[in-house]
C-alpha positions as CSV (number, residue, x, y, z in Angstrom):
1,S,-28.5,213.9,203.9
2,I,-31.6,212.1,204.6
3,V,-35.3,212.5,203.5
4,V,-38.3,212.3,205.6
5,D,-41.4,212.0,203.5
6,D,-44.8,212.2,205.1
7,L,-46.7,211.2,202.0
8,G,-44.7,208.4,200.4
9,I,-41.1,208.2,199.0
10,Y,-39.4,209.7,196.0
11,Y,-38.8,206.5,194.0
12,D,-42.4,205.2,194.3
13,A,-44.4,206.5,191.3
14,T,-47.4,204.4,192.4
15,T,-48.5,207.0,194.9
16,A,-47.9,210.6,195.9
17,S,-44.7,211.8,197.6
18,R,-43.7,214.9,199.3
19,L,-41.0,215.4,196.6
20,E,-43.8,215.5,193.9
21,A,-45.6,218.2,195.9
22,L,-42.5,220.2,196.2
23,I,-41.7,220.0,192.6
24,A,-45.1,221.1,191.6
25,G,-45.3,223.7,194.3
26,A,-44.2,227.4,194.1
27,H,-40.6,228.3,193.6
28,H,-39.6,231.9,194.3
29,D,-37.1,233.8,192.1
30,A,-34.4,233.6,194.9
31,A,-34.9,229.9,195.1
32,L,-34.6,229.4,191.4
33,Q,-31.5,231.6,191.3
34,R,-30.0,229.4,194.0
35,S,-30.9,226.3,192.0
36,R,-29.1,227.6,188.9
37,A,-26.0,228.4,191.0
38,L,-26.2,225.0,192.5
39,Q,-26.3,223.4,189.0
40,Q,-23.2,225.2,188.0
41,R,-21.3,224.3,191.1
42,W,-22.4,220.7,190.7
43,R,-20.8,220.7,187.1
44,D,-17.7,222.7,188.2
45,A,-17.0,220.3,191.0
46,R,-17.8,217.4,188.9
47,L,-20.0,215.7,191.4
48,S,-22.0,212.6,191.2
49,K,-23.9,210.1,193.6
50,Y,-20.8,207.9,193.0
51,N,-17.8,210.1,193.8
52,H,-15.4,207.3,194.7
53,A,-14.7,206.4,191.0
54,R,-11.8,207.8,189.1
55,E,-12.1,210.3,186.4
56,I,-11.2,208.6,183.2
57,A,-12.0,209.4,179.6
58,P,-14.8,207.4,178.0
59,P,-13.8,204.4,176.0
60,L,-15.2,205.8,172.8
61,R,-14.2,208.8,170.7
62,G,-16.7,211.2,169.6
63,D,-20.5,211.2,170.4
64,Y,-22.3,208.2,171.7
65,A,-25.6,207.1,173.2
66,L,-25.2,206.3,176.8
67,V,-27.3,203.4,178.3
68,I,-27.4,203.0,182.0
69,D,-28.0,199.6,183.6
70,Q,-29.2,199.1,187.2
71,T,-28.9,196.1,189.6
72,F,-31.4,193.3,189.1
73,G,-34.3,193.6,191.6
74,D,-33.6,197.3,192.5
75,A,-36.8,198.5,194.3
76,S,-36.8,201.7,192.3
77,I,-37.5,199.6,189.2
78,G,-40.8,198.1,190.2
79,Y,-41.9,201.2,192.1
80,G,-41.0,203.1,189.0
81,L,-43.6,201.3,187.0
82,A,-41.0,199.3,185.1
83,D,-39.7,195.7,185.1
84,A,-36.7,193.8,183.9
85,N,-38.0,193.7,180.2
86,R,-37.7,197.4,180.0
87,F,-33.9,197.4,179.9
88,R,-33.9,195.3,176.7
89,D,-36.4,197.8,175.2
90,M,-34.2,200.8,176.3
91,L,-31.1,199.3,174.7
92,Q,-32.9,198.5,171.5
93,A,-34.3,202.1,171.4
94,A,-30.9,203.6,171.9
95,L,-29.7,201.5,168.8
96,D,-32.7,202.4,166.7
97,E,-32.8,206.0,167.5
98,H,-29.2,206.7,166.9
99,P,-28.3,204.5,163.9
100,G,-25.0,206.6,163.3
101,L,-23.7,206.4,166.8
102,P,-21.9,203.8,168.9
103,V,-23.8,202.9,172.2
104,L,-22.0,202.8,175.6
105,L,-23.5,200.5,178.1
106,K,-22.6,201.4,181.7
107,V,-22.7,198.6,184.3
108,H,-23.8,199.5,187.8
109,P,-20.9,199.7,190.4
110,D,-22.4,197.0,192.6
111,V,-22.2,194.6,189.7
112,I,-18.6,195.4,189.0
113,A,-17.9,194.8,192.6
114,G,-19.5,191.4,192.4
115,R,-22.2,192.0,195.0
116,K,-25.2,192.1,192.5
117,R,-26.1,191.3,189.0
118,G,-27.4,193.4,186.2
119,H,-29.7,193.1,183.3
120,F,-27.4,192.4,180.5
121,E,-25.6,189.2,180.7
122,G,-25.1,188.7,177.0
123,L,-26.0,190.7,173.9
124,S,-27.1,189.6,170.4
125,A,-24.6,189.6,167.7
126,G,-26.2,192.7,166.1
127,A,-26.2,194.6,169.3
128,A,-22.7,193.5,170.2
129,S,-21.3,195.0,167.0
130,R,-22.3,198.5,168.1
131,V,-22.3,198.3,172.0
132,T,-19.3,198.9,174.2
133,V,-19.8,197.7,177.6
134,L,-18.2,199.7,180.3
135,A,-17.6,197.2,183.2
136,S,-15.1,199.2,185.0
137,E,-15.3,202.0,187.6
138,A,-15.7,205.5,185.8
139,H,-16.7,208.7,187.3
140,A,-20.1,209.6,185.8
141,P,-19.4,213.3,184.8
142,A,-16.8,212.2,182.3
143,L,-19.4,209.8,180.7
144,L,-22.4,212.3,180.8
145,E,-20.8,215.4,179.4
146,R,-19.8,213.6,176.3
147,A,-23.0,211.7,175.7
148,A,-25.3,212.8,172.8
149,A,-28.2,211.1,174.7
150,V,-28.8,209.2,177.9
151,Y,-31.1,206.2,178.3
152,V,-32.3,205.1,181.7
153,V,-35.0,203.0,183.3
154,T,-35.2,204.7,186.7
155,S,-31.5,205.3,187.5
156,Q,-30.3,208.3,189.5
157,L,-27.9,209.1,186.6
158,G,-30.8,210.2,184.5
159,F,-31.1,213.1,187.1
160,E,-27.4,213.7,186.8
161,A,-27.6,213.7,183.1
162,L,-30.1,216.6,183.3
163,L,-27.7,218.4,185.6
164,W,-25.2,218.1,182.7
165,Q,-27.9,219.4,180.3
166,R,-28.0,216.1,178.4
167,P,-31.3,214.8,176.7
168,V,-32.7,212.0,178.8
169,R,-35.0,209.1,177.6
170,C,-36.8,207.3,180.5
171,F,-38.2,203.7,180.3
172,G,-39.7,203.9,183.9
173,M,-41.0,206.7,186.0
174,P,-38.3,208.1,188.3
175,F,-38.9,211.3,190.3
176,Y,-37.4,213.4,187.6
177,A,-39.7,212.1,184.7
178,G,-43.2,213.0,183.8
179,W,-42.7,216.8,184.2
180,G,-41.8,217.5,180.6
181,L,-38.0,217.4,181.2
182,T,-37.4,214.0,179.8
183,R,-38.7,211.9,176.8
184,D,-40.8,209.3,178.6
185,Q,-41.8,205.9,177.4
186,L,-44.6,205.7,180.0
187,A,-47.5,208.0,180.5
188,R,-47.0,210.3,183.4
189,P,-49.2,209.9,186.6
190,D,-52.0,212.3,186.7
191,R,-50.4,213.9,189.8
192,R,-47.6,215.1,187.6
193,N,-49.8,216.6,184.9
194,V,-49.5,220.1,186.4
195,N,-50.7,223.4,184.7
196,G,-47.7,224.6,182.8
197,A,-44.3,223.3,182.4
198,V,-42.1,222.5,185.5
199,S,-38.7,224.0,184.9
200,F,-35.5,222.1,185.7
201,D,-34.6,224.9,188.1
202,A,-37.7,224.1,190.1
203,L,-36.9,220.3,190.1
204,V,-33.5,220.9,191.4
205,D,-34.8,223.3,194.1
206,A,-37.2,220.6,195.2
207,A,-34.8,217.6,195.0
208,L,-31.7,219.0,196.3
209,V,-32.7,222.0,198.6
210,Q,-36.1,221.5,199.9
211,Y,-36.7,217.7,200.1
212,P,-33.5,216.6,201.9
213,R,-32.4,217.3,205.4
214,Y,-28.7,217.9,205.7
């Protein structure tokens, strides 16, 4: 699929986008029913943006807080109203807000492949005692379905975590934040301050059905 956006682009929270308009627009009952069916099929098929990775069990037993790294300099970070410092804030929040849980830090596939670098080149002794770094390929559904909470800056995996009905905490402003569906560190843009709550069914209808061209 591709997207053609006449207003902006989905990852740029500094200005309006066609995806924002679609999310805030009308969604008929048939579209919402289709959205719910799509979400179920997504989970049943165990889909992800990164479908090349093998399905392996998480390296931790029981519940954990899942923290998602991104590649350094990713355009979606700056356009998502964040910067490199937000990644340290995110990790610290995961540790502070879940004192009884281990933290699983997922490294980006391009970092694993050696093409780019991430935001966590070293951890403090205190953080290292509770943080397990996953620096190998792992299919996202196996990680998301076991997570007690998911922490992102602007990663696409935050959207996938919502598809798996996981609570998501955002430290930037990706397209799925600012609608009342995530716990956001940043104030939402006024454009996303719509009357009434936006349902996740409406978000999925906009993001996966109306916005892309297949």
